[in-house]
C-alpha positions in Angstrom: 87.0 58.1 25.6 88.9 55.3 24.0 86.1 55.0 21.3 86.6 58.7 20.5 90.4 58.3 20.2 90.0 55.1 18.1 87.6 56.8 15.7 89.8 59.9 15.2 93.1 58.1 15.0 92.3 55.1 12.7 92.4 57.1 9.5 95.7 58.8 10.3 97.4 55.6 11.4 96.1 53.7 8.4 97.1 56.5 6.0 100.7 56.7 7.4 101.0 52.9 7.1 99.7 52.8 3.5 102.2 55.6 2.6 105.2 53.4 3.6 103.9 50.1 2.1 105.5 49.1 -1.2 103.4 50.1 -4.1 103.4 46.6 -5.5 101.8 45.1 -2.4 98.3 46.0 -3.5 96.5 43.2 -1.7 98.2 44.0 1.6 97.4 47.7 1.1 93.7 47.0 0.5 93.6 44.9 3.7 95.2 47.7 5.7 92.8 50.3 4.2 89.8 48.1 5.0 91.0 47.3 8.5 91.6 50.9 9.6 88.4 52.1 8.0 86.6 49.4 9.9 88.2 50.5 13.1 87.1 54.1 12.5 83.5 52.9 11.8 83.5 50.8 14.9 84.8 53.7 17.0 82.2 56.1 15.6 79.3 53.7 16.4 80.7 53.3 19.9 80.9 57.1 20.3 77.3 57.3 19.1 76.1 54.7 21.5 77.7 56.4 24.5 76.5 59.9 23.5 72.9 58.7 23.0 73.1 57.0 26.4 73.8 60.4 27.9 77.6 60.2 28.5 79.9 63.1 27.8 83.1 62.3 25.9 85.4 65.3 26.1 89.0 65.9 25.1 90.1 69.4 25.8 93.4 71.3 25.8 95.1 74.5 24.8 96.3 75.3 21.2 98.5 78.3 21.0 96.6 80.0 23.9 93.2 79.0 22.5 90.8 76.5 24.0 90.5 73.4 21.8 88.1 70.6 22.5 86.4 67.5 21.1 83.0 67.0 22.6 80.5 65.0 20.4 76.8 65.9 20.7 73.8 64.3 18.8 74.3 66.5 15.7 78.0 65.6 15.5 77.3 62.0 16.1 74.7 61.8 13.2 77.3 63.4 10.8 80.0 61.1 12.1 77.9 57.9 11.6 76.9 59.0 8.2 80.5 59.8 7.1 82.0 56.6 8.7 79.4 54.2 7.3 79.5 55.6 3.8 83.3 55.7 3.9 83.3 52.0 4.3 81.1 51.6 1.2 83.4 54.0 -0.7 86.5 52.1 0.2 85.1 48.8 -1.0 83.9 50.5 -4.2 87.4 52.0 -4.6 89.1 48.5 -4.6 87.2 47.8 -7.8 87.3 51.3 -9.4 91.0 52.0 -8.7 92.3 48.6 -9.7 95.1 49.1 -12.3 95.1 52.9 -12.0 98.1 55.0 -11.2 99.0 56.7 -7.9 97.0 54.3 -5.7 99.3 54.7 -2.7 98.7 58.4 -2.7 95.0 57.9 -3.2 94.4 55.5 -0.3 96.7 57.4 2.1 94.8 60.7 1.6 91.5 58.8 1.6 92.2 57.5 5.1 93.6 60.8 6.3 90.5 62.6 5.1 88.4 60.1 7.0 90.0 61.1 10.3 89.7 64.8 9.4 86.0 64.5 8.6 85.3 62.8 11.9 87.2 65.6 13.6 84.8 68.1 12.0 81.9 66.0 13.3 83.2 65.6 16.9 84.4 69.2 17.3 83.3 70.8 20.6 84.1 74.4 19.9 84.7 76.8 17.0 88.5 76.5 17.3 88.4 72.7 16.7 85.8 73.0 14.0 87.9 75.6 12.2 91.1 73.6 12.4 89.5 70.4 11.0 87.5 72.4 8.4 90.8 73.9 7.1 92.6 70.6 7.2 89.7 69.0 5.2 90.5 71.3 2.3 94.2 70.4 2.3 93.6 66.6 2.8 91.2 66.4 -0.1 93.2 68.5 -2.5 95.5 65.5 -3.6 92.3 63.5 -4.2 90.8 66.2 -6.4 94.0 66.3 -8.6 94.4 62.5 -8.5 94.5 62.2 -12.3 97.4 64.7 -12.5 96.0 66.1 -15.8 96.0 69.7 -16.8 92.2 69.8 -16.2 92.6 68.2 -12.8 95.3 70.7 -11.8 93.1 73.6 -12.8 90.2 72.2 -10.9 92.4 71.7 -7.9 93.6 75.4 -8.0 89.9 76.6 -8.2 89.1 74.2 -5.3 91.9 75.7 -3.1 91.1 79.3 -4.0 87.4 79.0 -3.2 87.8 76.9 0.0 90.8 78.8 1.5 89.0 82.1 0.8 86.0 80.8 2.6 88.2 79.7 5.5 89.7 83.2 5.8 86.2 84.7 6.1 85.3 82.1 8.6 88.4 82.9 10.7 87.3 86.5 10.9 83.8 85.5 12.0 85.2 83.3 14.8 87.5 86.1 16.1 84.5 88.4 16.2 82.4 85.7 17.9 85.0 85.3 20.6 85.0 89.0 21.2 81.2 89.2 21.3 80.3 86.0 23.2 83.3 85.6 25.4 83.5 81.8 24.6 83.7 79.4 21.7 82.4 76.1 23.2 79.2 74.6 21.9 78.0 73.3 25.3 75.9 75.6 27.5 73.6 76.9 24.9 74.2 79.2 21.9 77.4 81.2 22.2 75.8 84.6 21.4 72.5 84.2 23.2 73.5 86.6 25.9 75.5 89.1 23.8 74.8 92.7 23.0 73.6 91.9 19.4 75.9 94.6 18.0 76.8 93.8 14.4 75.2 90.4 14.5 73.8 90.7 11.0 77.3 91.2 9.6 78.6 88.4 11.7 75.9 86.0 10.4 76.8 87.1 6.8 80.5 86.2 7.4 79.6 82.8 8.8 77.2 82.2 5.8 80.0 83.0 3.4 82.7 81.0 5.3 80.7 77.8 5.5 78.6 78.5 2.4 81.6 77.9 0.1 81.8 74.2 1.0 78.0 74.0 1.3 77.9 75.2 -2.4 75.5 78.0 -1.7 75.1 80.1 -4.9 77.1 82.0 -6.0 79.8 80.3 -4.1 79.4 77.0 -5.8 81.6 77.1 -8.9 84.4 74.9 -7.5 82.1 71.9 -7.1 81.3 71.1 -10.8 85.0 71.7 -11.6 86.0 69.1 -9.0 84.2 66.4 -10.9 87.5 65.7 -12.7 88.4 63.6 -9.6 87.8 59.8 -9.6 84.2 58.8 -9.1 84.7 57.6 -5.5 86.2 60.9 -4.6 83.3 62.7 -6.3 80.9 60.7 -4.2 82.8 61.7 -1.0 83.0 65.3 -2.0 79.2 65.5 -2.9 77.6 63.2 -0.3 79.9 62.8 2.7 82.9 64.9 3.4 83.4 68.4 2.0 80.0 69.6 1.1 78.5 68.1 4.3 81.2 69.8 6.3 79.9 73.1 5.0 76.3 72.2 5.7 77.3 70.9 9.2 79.1 74.2 9.9 76.0 76.2 8.9 73.8 74.0 11.2 76.3 74.8 14.0 76.0 78.5 13.3 72.2 78.4 13.4 71.8 76.3 16.5 75.1 76.5 18.4 76.4 80.0 17.7 73.3 82.1 17.4 70.3 79.9 18.4 66.9 80.0 16.8 65.5 82.7 19.1 68.3 85.2 18.4 68.4 84.4 14.7 64.6 85.1 14.5 65.4 88.7 15.6 68.0 89.4 12.9 67.1 91.0 9.6 69.6 89.0 7.5 68.0 85.8 8.7 64.9 86.5 6.6 67.0 86.3 3.5 68.6 83.0 4.2 65.6 80.7 3.4 65.3 82.5 0.0 69.0 82.1 -0.8 68.5 78.4 -0.2 65.3 78.4 -2.3 67.1 80.1 -5.2 70.0 77.6 -5.0 67.5 74.7 -5.0 65.8 75.8 -8.1 68.7 77.3 -10.1 70.9 74.3 -9.2 68.5 71.7 -10.5 67.6 73.8 -13.6 71.3 74.0 -14.5 71.6 70.3 -13.9 69.0 69.6 -16.7 71.3 71.5 -19.2 74.4 69.3 -18.5 75.2 66.5 -20.9 78.1 65.1 -18.9 76.6 62.8 -16.3 78.9 63.8 -13.4 78.3 67.5 -14.0 74.6 66.8 -14.0 75.0 65.2 -10.7 77.2 68.0 -9.5 74.6 70.7 -10.1 71.9 68.5 -8.6 74.0 68.2 -5.5 74.2 72.0 -5.3 70.4 72.0 -5.3 69.9 69.3 -2.8 72.4 70.6 -0.2 70.1 73.6 0.1 67.2 71.4 1.1 69.1 70.8 4.3 69.9 74.4 4.8 66.3 75.4 4.1 65.2 73.2 6.9 67.6 74.8 9.3 66.7 78.3 8.2 63.0 77.7 9.1 64.1 77.8 12.7 61.4 75.2 13.5 61.7 71.7 15.1 60.0 70.1 12.1 62.3 71.9 9.7 65.4 70.7 11.6 63.9 67.1 11.6 63.5 67.3 7.9 67.1 68.7 7.5 68.5 65.7 9.4 66.4 63.2 7.6 67.4 64.7 4.3 71.0 64.7 5.3 70.9 61.0 6.0 68.7 59.8 3.2 70.2 61.9 0.5 73.8 61.0 1.4 73.2 57.3 1.0 71.3 57.6 -2.3 73.7 60.3 -3.8 76.7 58.0 -3.1 74.9 55.2 -4.9 74.1 57.6 -7.7 77.8 58.4 -8.2 78.7 54.7 -7.9 76.2 54.0 -10.8 77.8 56.7 -13.0 81.2 55.3 -12.2 80.2 51.8 -13.2 78.7 53.0 -16.4 81.8 54.9 -17.3 84.2 52.1 -16.4 82.3 49.3 -18.2 81.0 51.1 -21.3 83.0 54.3 -21.5 79.8 56.3 -21.6 80.0 59.6 -19.6 77.4 61.7 -21.4 73.6 61.6 -21.3 73.5 61.9 -25.1 75.2 58.5 -25.3 73.1 56.6 -22.8 71.1 54.8 -25.5 70.8 51.1 -24.6 73.1 51.2 -21.5 70.4 49.6 -19.5 70.4 46.5 -21.8 74.1 45.8 -21.1 74.1 46.9 -17.5 70.6 46.1 -16.2 71.4 45.9 -12.5 73.4 49.2 -12.6 70.6 51.0 -14.4 67.9 49.5 -12.2 69.8 51.0 -9.2 70.1 54.3 -11.1 66.3 54.3 -11.7 65.5 53.6 -8.0 67.9 56.4 -6.9 66.2 58.7 -9.4 62.9 58.2 -7.5 64.8 59.2 -4.3 66.1 62.4 -5.9 62.5 63.3 -6.8 61.5 62.6 -3.2 59.1 59.8 -3.7 58.2 56.8 -1.6 59.4 54.2 -0.9 62.8 56.0 -0.6 64.0 57.6 2.6 64.3 61.1 1.0 60.5 61.3 1.0 60.4 61.7 4.8 63.0 64.4 4.7 61.0 66.3 2.1 57.8 65.8 4.1 59.2 67.3 7.3 60.9 70.1 5.3 57.5 71.1 3.9 55.9 70.7 7.3 58.6 72.9 8.9 58.2 75.5 6.2 54.5 75.8 6.6 54.7 75.8 10.4 57.4 78.5 10.3 55.2 80.8 8.2 57.2 80.2 5.0 54.7 78.2 3.0 56.1 79.3 -0.4 59.2 77.2 0.4 57.0 74.1 0.4 56.0 75.1 -3.2 59.7 75.4 -4.1 60.4 71.9 -2.8 57.5 70.5 -4.8 58.6 72.3 -7.9 62.2 71.0 -7.4 60.9 67.5 -7.2 59.2 67.9 -10.6 62.4 69.3 -12.2 64.4 66.4 -10.8 62.0 64.1 -12.6 62.6 66.0 -15.8 66.3 65.9 -15.2 66.7 62.1 -14.6 63.7 60.1 -15.8 64.4 60.7 -19.5 68.0 59.3 -18.8 66.5 56.1 -17.5 64.1 55.8 -20.4 66.8 56.4 -22.9 69.0 53.8 -21.2 66.4 51.0 -21.4 64.5 51.9 -24.6 67.2 53.4 -26.8 69.0 51.3 -29.4 72.1 49.7 -27.9 75.1 51.5 -29.1 77.8 50.5 -26.5 79.9 47.4 -26.6 78.3 44.4 -24.7 79.8 44.1 -21.2 79.2 42.0 -18.1 78.2 42.9 -14.6 80.1 40.0 -13.2 83.7 39.5 -12.1 85.8 40.5 -9.1 86.4 44.2 -10.0 82.8 44.8 -11.1 81.4 43.0 -8.1 83.4 45.2 -5.8 81.7 48.3 -7.4 78.2 46.8 -7.9 77.7 45.2 -4.5 78.1 48.5 -2.4 75.9 50.3 -5.0 73.0 47.9 -4.7 73.4 47.7 -0.9 73.1 51.4 -0.6 69.9 51.3 -2.7 68.5 48.7 -0.4 69.4 50.9 2.6 67.6 53.8 0.9 64.5 51.7 0.4 64.7 50.5 4.0 64.8 54.1 5.3 61.7 54.9 3.3 59.7 51.8 4.3 60.9 51.8 7.9 61.7 55.5 8.8 61.8 54.4 12.5 65.3 53.0 11.9 66.8 56.5 11.7 64.2 58.4 13.7 65.9 58.0 17.2 69.0 59.9 15.9 66.8 62.6 14.3 64.8 63.0 17.5 67.9 63.2 19.6 69.2 66.2 17.5 65.9 68.0 17.6 65.5 67.5 21.4 69.1 68.7 21.9 68.5 72.1 20.3 64.8 72.6 21.0 
């Protein structure tokens, strides 16, 4: 219980403390941020250890007459560990990236607050708690999206709020109808609607898909995500690989396995459309990515594509598909965070933000571009990167679930990913050097480069030794099947 409280409260406590520290005390502020992030990471790992040992950690109460509870299960624990661990990397990267920039106190305060809210999403034990933290996540990340305070940032922030608050309104309606149909909202005890009358369930599934699909960037609900790329690079990494988009994906996984259940979903007509919605998003997202000249927007559309890998695995309603979804969730998050870190390093050191200007960047930033090249292999889904195993099980689940054309979609997506990013790498290493010579040494650059390279090593480790994450994947599959 103490571990759960520690994990959830560390970000809030740290964020409040940072907010009252003098702006000039940057070194003290960084130590505070690192300490409280570390406490949250430690608490999350302790919660995971206890849950995997079979213990129940439950905090329950009443909120305005509604039952509210935190009750971590294997799926929530995997999401929490992923978020907490990558948050630590992002914090260290931020120390280098944000050095000398304005509004740092606001940035770090909301970065820590968002950390606690994200863990709240992961540890939610019922739909009321999940909705509360899901809504708070939009509000907590908004100041990070508009961090630059430019006109473009403010417009992106407005679009971000409009999309996500609209999705939350639809989600609230779905939760009210679920309570009326199922008589409960807790995730324990099997799927909420498994014993219901099945009246109007297709419409209810549609509402949940829209409500969570906004943050999960399902097309055509994705337009806020490329616009949000105006945020600082560490924030972009969190939005695309850890917090916001994964909250949407996590919510849809909850809908599939904790609200409806695979058996009931298999009987609904609307369910048959969901794998194809994911497949269209996969292909259209990566095709649009190839047309983007700005690096961060190219990564944004590629994120839209790869998020639907995870959803496709869930929509197969097969154990192998779920295993592939969880493996992809883990492997992709680590590599996509590293991808954004590389792009941030390139922009900070050379000023290059567009693919058309990448000539010779690899000659002045060889370590950064080497990491970029390795991550590119991971986006394609090749060994020895961890995303290979996610893609393998996704294909296996698609075939086993009678949806073999989806395996073809995944293979085709890998090819388009290669078209999207391999020419960028070639251009960077073979093109004539046009940018000013820079160095990959020094305190600020080291703070950005070290977590980038370490994440690449972790991605390689998950590919070469998939057993290091398999116990968590197995726990999730066994929990629902």
